[in-house]
BAPA-907733 format. One record per residue (C-alpha): x, y, z. Coordinates in Angstrom, 1 decimal. Example, Ala and Ser with C-alpha at 12.3 -4.5 7.8 and 13.67 -1.06 7.14 Angstrom:
<pts>
+--------+--------+--------+
|      u |      v |      w |
+--------+--------+--------+
|   12.3 |   -4.5 |    7.8 |
|   13.7 |   -1.1 |    7.1 |
+--------+--------+--------+
</pts>
This chain:
<pts>
+--------+--------+--------+
|      u |      v |      w |
+--------+--------+--------+
|    7.9 |   -0.7 |  -15.3 |
|    7.6 |   -3.6 |  -17.8 |
|    4.4 |   -4.7 |  -19.4 |
|    3.1 |   -8.1 |  -20.1 |
|    1.4 |   -9.0 |  -23.5 |
|   -2.4 |   -9.1 |  -23.5 |
|   -3.3 |  -12.8 |  -23.0 |
|   -6.2 |  -12.9 |  -25.5 |
|   -6.1 |  -13.6 |  -29.2 |
|   -5.7 |  -10.1 |  -30.9 |
|   -6.0 |  -11.6 |  -34.4 |
|   -9.8 |  -12.1 |  -34.0 |
|  -11.5 |   -9.5 |  -36.3 |
|  -14.4 |   -7.4 |  -35.1 |
|  -16.1 |   -5.1 |  -37.5 |
|  -16.3 |   -1.5 |  -36.2 |
|  -19.3 |    0.7 |  -36.8 |
|  -19.1 |    2.6 |  -40.1 |
|  -19.3 |    5.9 |  -38.1 |
|  -15.8 |    5.4 |  -36.8 |
|  -14.3 |    3.0 |  -39.3 |
|  -12.1 |    4.0 |  -42.3 |
|  -11.3 |    7.5 |  -41.0 |
|   -8.0 |    9.0 |  -42.1 |
|   -5.4 |    9.8 |  -39.4 |
|   -6.7 |   13.1 |  -37.9 |
|   -4.7 |   16.3 |  -37.7 |
|   -4.2 |   16.2 |  -33.9 |
|   -2.4 |   12.8 |  -34.0 |
|   -0.3 |   13.9 |  -37.0 |
|    0.8 |   17.1 |  -35.2 |
|    1.5 |   15.2 |  -32.0 |
|    3.6 |   12.7 |  -33.9 |
|    5.6 |   15.4 |  -35.5 |
|    6.1 |   17.2 |  -32.2 |
|    7.4 |   14.1 |  -30.6 |
|    9.9 |   13.4 |  -33.4 |
|   11.0 |   16.9 |  -34.0 |
|   14.8 |   17.5 |  -33.5 |
|   13.9 |   20.9 |  -32.1 |
|   12.7 |   20.5 |  -28.5 |
|   10.8 |   21.7 |  -26.7 |
|    8.1 |   22.3 |  -29.2 |
|    6.2 |   25.6 |  -29.0 |
|    2.6 |   24.6 |  -29.4 |
|    0.5 |   27.3 |  -31.1 |
|   -1.7 |   24.7 |  -32.7 |
|   -4.4 |   23.5 |  -30.3 |
|   -6.7 |   26.1 |  -28.7 |
|   -6.0 |   25.4 |  -25.1 |
|   -4.8 |   28.2 |  -22.8 |
|   -1.3 |   28.5 |  -21.6 |
|   -2.2 |   30.0 |  -18.3 |
|   -4.6 |   29.2 |  -15.4 |
|   -8.1 |   30.5 |  -14.8 |
|   -8.3 |   33.6 |  -12.5 |
|   -7.8 |   32.9 |   -8.8 |
|  -11.5 |   33.5 |   -7.9 |
|  -12.4 |   30.7 |  -10.2 |
|   -9.8 |   28.1 |   -9.0 |
|  -10.5 |   29.0 |   -5.4 |
|  -14.2 |   28.3 |   -6.0 |
|  -13.3 |   24.9 |   -7.5 |
|  -11.2 |   24.0 |   -4.5 |
|  -14.0 |   25.1 |   -2.1 |
|  -16.6 |   23.1 |   -4.0 |
|  -14.6 |   19.9 |   -3.4 |
|  -15.2 |   20.2 |    0.3 |
|  -19.0 |   20.3 |   -0.1 |
|  -20.8 |   17.0 |    0.0 |
|  -23.4 |   17.9 |   -2.6 |
|  -20.7 |   19.1 |   -5.0 |
|  -19.2 |   15.6 |   -5.1 |
|  -22.4 |   13.9 |   -6.1 |
|  -24.5 |   13.8 |   -9.2 |
|  -25.9 |   17.1 |  -10.3 |
|  -29.4 |   17.4 |  -11.9 |
|  -29.2 |   16.4 |  -15.5 |
|  -30.0 |   19.9 |  -16.7 |
|  -27.3 |   21.4 |  -14.5 |
|  -26.8 |   22.8 |  -11.0 |
|  -29.5 |   25.4 |  -10.2 |
|  -26.8 |   27.9 |   -9.1 |
|  -25.0 |   27.8 |  -12.4 |
|  -28.2 |   28.0 |  -14.5 |
|  -29.3 |   31.1 |  -12.5 |
|  -25.8 |   32.7 |  -12.9 |
|  -25.9 |   32.1 |  -16.6 |
|  -29.4 |   33.5 |  -17.0 |
|  -28.5 |   36.6 |  -15.0 |
|  -25.3 |   37.1 |  -16.9 |
|  -26.9 |   36.7 |  -20.4 |
|  -30.3 |   38.3 |  -19.9 |
|  -29.0 |   41.8 |  -20.5 |
|  -27.1 |   40.6 |  -23.6 |
|  -30.2 |   38.9 |  -25.0 |
|  -32.5 |   41.9 |  -24.1 |
|  -34.9 |   39.8 |  -22.2 |
|  -35.3 |   37.8 |  -19.0 |
|  -34.0 |   34.3 |  -19.5 |
|  -35.7 |   31.6 |  -17.4 |
|  -32.9 |   29.5 |  -15.8 |
|  -35.2 |   26.5 |  -15.2 |
|  -36.6 |   26.1 |  -18.7 |
|  -34.3 |   28.1 |  -21.1 |
|  -30.8 |   27.0 |  -19.9 |
|  -29.3 |   23.6 |  -19.8 |
|  -25.7 |   22.6 |  -18.8 |
|  -23.7 |   20.1 |  -20.8 |
|  -20.3 |   18.3 |  -20.6 |
|  -18.5 |   20.9 |  -22.6 |
|  -19.9 |   22.9 |  -25.6 |
|  -19.1 |   20.0 |  -27.9 |
|  -21.3 |   17.5 |  -26.0 |
|  -24.0 |   20.3 |  -25.9 |
|  -23.9 |   20.4 |  -29.7 |
|  -24.0 |   16.7 |  -30.0 |
|  -27.1 |   16.7 |  -27.7 |
|  -28.7 |   19.3 |  -30.0 |
|  -28.1 |   17.1 |  -33.0 |
|  -29.3 |   14.0 |  -31.2 |
|  -32.3 |   15.9 |  -30.0 |
|  -33.5 |   17.1 |  -33.4 |
|  -31.8 |   15.3 |  -36.3 |
|  -33.3 |   12.2 |  -37.7 |
|  -31.5 |   10.0 |  -40.3 |
|  -31.7 |   11.8 |  -43.6 |
|  -32.3 |   15.3 |  -42.2 |
|  -30.0 |   17.9 |  -43.7 |
|  -27.8 |   20.3 |  -41.7 |
|  -26.2 |   23.3 |  -43.4 |
|  -22.7 |   24.4 |  -42.1 |
|  -20.1 |   26.9 |  -43.3 |
|  -16.6 |   26.0 |  -44.3 |
|  -14.2 |   26.2 |  -42.7 |
|  -15.9 |   24.3 |  -39.9 |
|  -15.0 |   23.0 |  -36.4 |
|  -14.2 |   19.4 |  -37.2 |
|  -16.3 |   18.0 |  -34.4 |
|  -19.5 |   19.2 |  -36.2 |
|  -19.1 |   16.6 |  -38.9 |
|  -18.9 |   13.5 |  -36.7 |
|  -21.6 |   14.8 |  -34.4 |
|  -24.0 |   15.4 |  -37.2 |
|  -23.2 |   12.1 |  -38.9 |
|  -23.6 |   10.1 |  -35.6 |
|  -27.1 |   11.5 |  -35.5 |
|  -27.7 |   10.3 |  -39.0 |
|  -27.7 |   13.8 |  -40.5 |
|  -26.6 |   14.7 |  -44.0 |
|  -24.4 |   17.8 |  -44.3 |
|  -24.7 |   20.5 |  -46.8 |
|  -21.6 |   22.7 |  -47.0 |
|  -21.4 |   26.4 |  -47.8 |
|  -17.8 |   27.9 |  -48.0 |
|  -17.1 |   31.4 |  -46.7 |
|  -15.5 |   33.2 |  -49.5 |
|  -11.9 |   34.0 |  -48.6 |
|  -10.3 |   37.5 |  -49.1 |
|   -9.5 |   38.1 |  -52.7 |
|   -6.0 |   39.5 |  -51.9 |
|   -5.4 |   37.3 |  -48.8 |
|   -2.2 |   35.9 |  -50.3 |
|   -0.6 |   39.2 |  -50.9 |
|   -1.8 |   41.6 |  -48.2 |
|   -3.1 |   41.8 |  -44.7 |
|   -6.9 |   41.4 |  -44.6 |
|   -9.7 |   41.4 |  -42.1 |
|  -11.7 |   38.4 |  -40.9 |
|  -14.7 |   40.4 |  -42.2 |
|  -13.3 |   39.8 |  -45.7 |
|  -14.3 |   36.1 |  -45.4 |
|  -17.8 |   36.7 |  -46.7 |
|  -21.2 |   34.8 |  -46.8 |
|  -22.6 |   34.1 |  -50.2 |
|  -26.3 |   34.1 |  -49.5 |
|  -27.1 |   32.7 |  -52.9 |
|  -25.1 |   29.7 |  -52.0 |
|  -26.8 |   29.5 |  -48.6 |
|  -30.2 |   29.5 |  -50.2 |
|  -29.1 |   26.8 |  -52.7 |
|  -28.0 |   24.6 |  -49.8 |
|  -31.4 |   24.6 |  -48.3 |
|  -33.9 |   22.0 |  -49.4 |
|  -37.2 |   20.4 |  -48.1 |
|  -35.0 |   18.2 |  -45.9 |
|  -33.1 |   21.0 |  -44.2 |
|  -33.6 |   20.8 |  -40.4 |
|  -30.9 |   22.9 |  -39.0 |
|  -28.1 |   25.4 |  -39.8 |
|  -24.9 |   25.7 |  -37.7 |
|  -23.3 |   29.1 |  -37.2 |
|  -20.0 |   29.9 |  -35.4 |
|  -19.4 |   33.5 |  -34.4 |
|  -16.8 |   34.5 |  -33.4 |
|  -15.6 |   32.0 |  -35.9 |
|  -13.0 |   29.2 |  -35.5 |
|  -10.5 |   29.3 |  -37.3 |
|  -11.2 |   32.6 |  -39.2 |
|  -12.0 |   34.9 |  -36.3 |
|  -14.9 |   36.4 |  -38.2 |
|  -17.8 |   37.9 |  -36.4 |
|  -20.8 |   37.6 |  -38.6 |
|  -22.3 |   41.0 |  -39.4 |
|  -25.8 |   42.0 |  -38.3 |
|  -26.9 |   42.0 |  -42.0 |
|  -25.4 |   38.5 |  -42.6 |
|  -27.2 |   37.2 |  -39.5 |
|  -30.4 |   38.9 |  -40.4 |
|  -30.4 |   37.3 |  -43.9 |
|  -29.6 |   33.9 |  -42.5 |
|  -32.2 |   34.2 |  -39.7 |
|  -34.9 |   35.4 |  -42.1 |
|  -34.2 |   32.4 |  -44.4 |
|  -34.5 |   30.1 |  -41.4 |
|  -37.8 |   31.6 |  -40.4 |
|  -39.1 |   31.3 |  -44.0 |
|  -38.0 |   27.6 |  -44.3 |
|  -38.7 |   26.6 |  -40.7 |
|  -35.1 |   25.7 |  -39.9 |
|  -33.5 |   25.5 |  -36.4 |
|  -30.4 |   27.7 |  -35.8 |
|  -27.6 |   26.3 |  -33.7 |
|  -25.4 |   29.3 |  -33.0 |
|  -22.0 |   28.2 |  -31.6 |
|  -20.9 |   31.3 |  -29.7 |
|  -18.2 |   29.8 |  -27.4 |
|  -15.9 |   32.8 |  -28.0 |
|  -18.6 |   35.3 |  -27.3 |
|  -16.7 |   37.0 |  -24.4 |
|  -13.8 |   37.7 |  -26.7 |
|  -15.2 |   40.1 |  -29.4 |
|  -12.8 |   42.8 |  -30.7 |
|  -15.7 |   44.6 |  -32.5 |
|  -19.4 |   45.0 |  -31.8 |
|  -20.9 |   41.5 |  -31.6 |
|  -24.5 |   40.7 |  -32.6 |
|  -26.2 |   37.6 |  -31.3 |
|  -28.6 |   36.1 |  -33.9 |
|  -31.1 |   35.3 |  -31.2 |
|  -31.6 |   39.0 |  -30.5 |
|  -32.7 |   40.0 |  -34.1 |
|  -36.4 |   39.2 |  -33.8 |
|  -38.8 |   37.1 |  -31.8 |
|  -39.3 |   34.8 |  -34.8 |
|  -35.6 |   34.2 |  -35.1 |
|  -35.2 |   33.8 |  -31.3 |
|  -37.9 |   31.1 |  -31.3 |
|  -35.8 |   28.8 |  -33.4 |
|  -32.3 |   29.6 |  -32.0 |
|  -30.2 |   27.5 |  -29.7 |
|  -27.1 |   29.5 |  -28.5 |
|  -24.1 |   27.4 |  -27.4 |
|  -21.6 |   28.7 |  -24.8 |
|  -18.5 |   27.5 |  -23.0 |
|  -17.4 |   28.2 |  -19.4 |
|  -14.1 |   26.6 |  -20.4 |
|  -13.5 |   29.2 |  -23.1 |
|  -14.8 |   32.0 |  -20.9 |
|  -12.6 |   31.3 |  -17.9 |
|   -9.5 |   29.7 |  -19.4 |
|  -10.3 |   26.2 |  -18.3 |
|  -11.0 |   24.1 |  -21.4 |
|  -10.3 |   20.9 |  -19.5 |
|  -13.2 |   21.5 |  -17.1 |
|  -15.7 |   20.6 |  -19.8 |
|  -18.6 |   22.8 |  -18.7 |
|  -20.8 |   24.0 |  -21.6 |
|  -24.3 |   25.4 |  -21.8 |
|  -27.1 |   26.1 |  -24.2 |
|  -29.6 |   28.9 |  -24.1 |
|  -32.9 |   28.9 |  -26.0 |
|  -36.6 |   28.6 |  -26.0 |
|  -38.0 |   26.0 |  -23.6 |
|  -39.5 |   23.8 |  -26.3 |
|  -36.0 |   23.4 |  -27.9 |
|  -34.0 |   23.2 |  -24.6 |
|  -36.3 |   20.4 |  -23.4 |
|  -35.1 |   18.0 |  -26.2 |
|  -31.4 |   19.0 |  -25.9 |
|  -31.6 |   18.2 |  -22.2 |
|  -33.4 |   14.9 |  -23.0 |
|  -30.6 |   13.8 |  -25.3 |
|  -27.9 |   15.0 |  -22.9 |
|  -29.5 |   12.8 |  -20.2 |
|  -29.0 |    9.7 |  -22.5 |
|  -25.5 |   10.7 |  -23.5 |
|  -23.9 |   11.3 |  -20.1 |
|  -26.7 |   12.0 |  -17.6 |
|  -25.0 |   14.9 |  -15.8 |
|  -21.9 |   17.0 |  -15.8 |
|  -19.1 |   17.5 |  -13.3 |
|  -20.6 |   18.9 |  -10.1 |
|  -17.7 |   20.8 |   -8.4 |
|  -16.7 |   22.5 |  -11.7 |
|  -20.2 |   23.6 |  -12.4 |
|  -20.3 |   25.2 |   -8.9 |
|  -17.0 |   27.0 |   -9.7 |
|  -18.3 |   28.2 |  -13.1 |
|  -21.3 |   29.6 |  -11.3 |
|  -19.0 |   31.7 |   -9.1 |
|  -17.3 |   32.8 |  -12.2 |
|  -20.4 |   34.1 |  -13.8 |
|  -21.5 |   35.7 |  -10.5 |
|  -18.3 |   37.6 |  -10.0 |
|  -16.9 |   38.2 |  -13.5 |
|  -18.7 |   41.5 |  -14.2 |
|  -18.0 |   43.1 |  -10.9 |
|  -14.3 |   42.2 |  -11.0 |
|  -13.9 |   43.5 |  -14.5 |
|  -12.9 |   40.1 |  -15.8 |
|  -14.7 |   40.2 |  -19.1 |
|  -13.1 |   43.5 |  -20.3 |
|   -9.7 |   42.5 |  -18.9 |
|   -9.9 |   39.2 |  -20.8 |
|  -10.9 |   40.9 |  -24.0 |
|   -8.2 |   43.5 |  -23.9 |
|   -5.5 |   41.0 |  -23.0 |
|   -6.5 |   38.9 |  -26.0 |
|   -6.4 |   41.8 |  -28.3 |
|   -2.9 |   42.5 |  -27.0 |
|   -1.8 |   39.0 |  -27.6 |
|   -3.1 |   39.1 |  -31.2 |
|   -1.2 |   42.3 |  -31.9 |
|    1.9 |   41.1 |  -30.2 |
|    2.0 |   37.8 |  -32.2 |
|    1.0 |   39.3 |  -35.6 |
|    3.9 |   41.8 |  -35.4 |
|    6.2 |   39.0 |  -36.6 |
|    4.1 |   38.6 |  -39.8 |
|    4.4 |   42.3 |  -40.4 |
|    8.1 |   42.0 |  -39.9 |
|    8.4 |   39.1 |  -42.3 |
|    6.0 |   40.4 |  -44.9 |
|    3.6 |   37.5 |  -44.5 |
|   -0.1 |   38.4 |  -45.0 |
|   -2.5 |   37.4 |  -42.3 |
|   -6.2 |   37.8 |  -41.5 |
|   -6.9 |   40.1 |  -38.6 |
|   -9.4 |   38.3 |  -36.3 |
|  -12.5 |   40.2 |  -35.1 |
|  -12.8 |   37.9 |  -32.1 |
|  -11.7 |   34.7 |  -30.4 |
|   -8.0 |   33.6 |  -30.1 |
|   -7.0 |   32.2 |  -33.5 |
|   -5.0 |   33.9 |  -36.2 |
|   -4.8 |   32.7 |  -39.8 |
|   -1.5 |   33.6 |  -41.6 |
|   -0.8 |   33.0 |  -45.3 |
|    2.4 |   31.2 |  -46.2 |
|    2.3 |   31.4 |  -50.0 |
|    5.6 |   33.2 |  -50.0 |
|    7.3 |   30.4 |  -48.1 |
|    9.1 |   28.0 |  -50.4 |
|    9.3 |   24.4 |  -49.2 |
|   12.5 |   22.6 |  -50.4 |
|   11.6 |   20.5 |  -53.4 |
|   13.5 |   17.5 |  -52.1 |
|   12.1 |   17.6 |  -48.6 |
|   11.0 |   14.2 |  -47.3 |
|    7.4 |   14.2 |  -45.9 |
|    5.9 |   11.0 |  -44.3 |
|    3.1 |    9.3 |  -46.2 |
|    0.4 |   10.6 |  -44.0 |
|    1.5 |   14.2 |  -44.9 |
|    2.8 |   13.7 |  -48.5 |
|   -0.7 |   13.0 |  -49.9 |
|   -2.3 |   16.0 |  -48.1 |
|   -2.6 |   19.6 |  -49.2 |
|    0.2 |   22.1 |  -48.9 |
|   -0.8 |   23.5 |  -45.5 |
|   -0.2 |   20.0 |  -44.0 |
|    3.3 |   20.1 |  -45.4 |
|    3.8 |   23.6 |  -44.1 |
|    2.7 |   22.5 |  -40.6 |
|    5.0 |   19.5 |  -40.6 |
|    7.9 |   21.6 |  -41.9 |
|    7.4 |   24.2 |  -39.2 |
|    7.4 |   21.6 |  -36.5 |
|   10.4 |   19.6 |  -37.7 |
|   12.6 |   22.6 |  -38.8 |
|   11.5 |   25.4 |  -36.4 |
|   10.0 |   23.5 |  -33.5 |
|    6.7 |   25.4 |  -33.8 |
|    3.3 |   23.7 |  -34.1 |
|    0.4 |   25.2 |  -36.0 |
|   -2.8 |   23.7 |  -37.5 |
|   -3.4 |   23.3 |  -41.3 |
|   -6.9 |   24.7 |  -41.9 |
|   -7.8 |   22.4 |  -44.8 |
|   -8.7 |   20.0 |  -42.1 |
|  -11.8 |   22.1 |  -41.7 |
|  -12.8 |   21.9 |  -45.4 |
|  -14.3 |   19.4 |  -47.7 |
|  -12.0 |   18.0 |  -50.4 |
|  -13.6 |   20.2 |  -53.1 |
|  -12.8 |   23.4 |  -51.2 |
|   -9.4 |   22.7 |  -49.7 |
|   -7.8 |   24.9 |  -52.3 |
|   -9.2 |   27.9 |  -50.4 |
|   -6.9 |   27.3 |  -47.4 |
|   -3.9 |   25.4 |  -48.6 |
|   -1.5 |   28.4 |  -48.1 |
|   -2.8 |   29.3 |  -44.6 |
|   -1.9 |   28.1 |  -41.1 |
|   -3.9 |   28.6 |  -37.9 |
|   -2.2 |   29.8 |  -34.7 |
|   -3.7 |   29.9 |  -31.2 |
|   -2.5 |   33.0 |  -29.4 |
|   -4.0 |   32.1 |  -26.0 |
|   -0.5 |   31.6 |  -24.5 |
|    1.8 |   33.4 |  -22.1 |
|    3.5 |   36.4 |  -23.7 |
|    7.0 |   34.7 |  -23.4 |
|    5.6 |   31.8 |  -25.4 |
|    4.4 |   34.2 |  -28.1 |
|    7.8 |   35.8 |  -28.2 |
|    9.5 |   32.4 |  -28.5 |
|    7.1 |   31.5 |  -31.4 |
|    8.0 |   34.8 |  -33.1 |
|   11.7 |   34.1 |  -32.8 |
|   11.3 |   30.7 |  -34.4 |
|    9.1 |   32.1 |  -37.2 |
|   12.0 |   34.4 |  -38.1 |
|   13.8 |   31.3 |  -39.2 |
|   11.6 |   31.2 |  -42.3 |
|   13.4 |   34.1 |  -43.9 |
|   15.8 |   31.8 |  -45.7 |
|   12.9 |   30.0 |  -47.3 |
|   11.0 |   33.0 |  -48.4 |
|   10.8 |   34.5 |  -51.9 |
+--------+--------+--------+
</pts>
């Protein structure tokens, strides 16, 4: 099918808003460009964190059934469908050690990302400061800045021997002195991510206690991004459970998409005290009013049935198996990696991989850190996509991650085996 040129004058200049102008090409478009142009096809995509398999049948059946219900094809209440809020409250009450009120302490959002944007919009005024840890989920930055917030960064300290030996995600540690220095009279909120993307770290109880106590002392809101909460490989502490004072300032973010293998459904939720949830819901109302009705209904069925069907434990054990299956190739090649404590990402260290000195990288990659070059090289030469984690750092701290790459293991086992076979092609480039 041919296309006709746009009839208007495209030379007329319109100045975009500063919040979207002047941004460098993002990692996702760079990776997609490389994947399209790679001579090795088809590409095995271990980069983006979408699942390579469908949700369980009891979830997809519920979605199909919801489409036949009149009310499920119309607007849902702005705070979410009552059935879903009740299901979430019932599922999480035992985990929080208290009865969660579904009407006032739960709100549904269009994905966890929009939920976090709503939290920032609900509480951050221009000039307010938000503390986040590096590496960070890249959407945090634009969401905070759109609300007018100023970001203060605290890097997790990487494993001292991460470039030479296998380490644990627990070895990425919190420097509480640096956290305290990042706080000021303007600090309004801190963002946690546990289990962490991309590190796979589960913040320890002592780390969370220290952060929570500081937030109580300084009267700071805690936004705890726990979207991988159903995939812990070790005991998992929720910061909202540590004390009433900490709970009173904590908003916990969750994701039905991550829980049930359906990231495209965009069903997120926040749990917290009523006086905080109220303003998150108010912002959500102004951003998108309500979220997709039939998929909320299906997610409700998911939460209602997951425990009795053994889904949570099955999901957790399957992901542990995928991590172990995939990381076997790094053991085989002698490449160090960081063993995740939860989630579905693995960081591997490629310091031993020697990129050819005369290799031609495109301009959008040539001026970036080494991990970008590694990622481009893997796609073009091996047909394997991974994500360079310096994308999740400020320029000052990119050196901490320039030898690492992030791999998403939430794929079918045959895909993992194919990725392993392609990684074996690195042997001729290793010292």
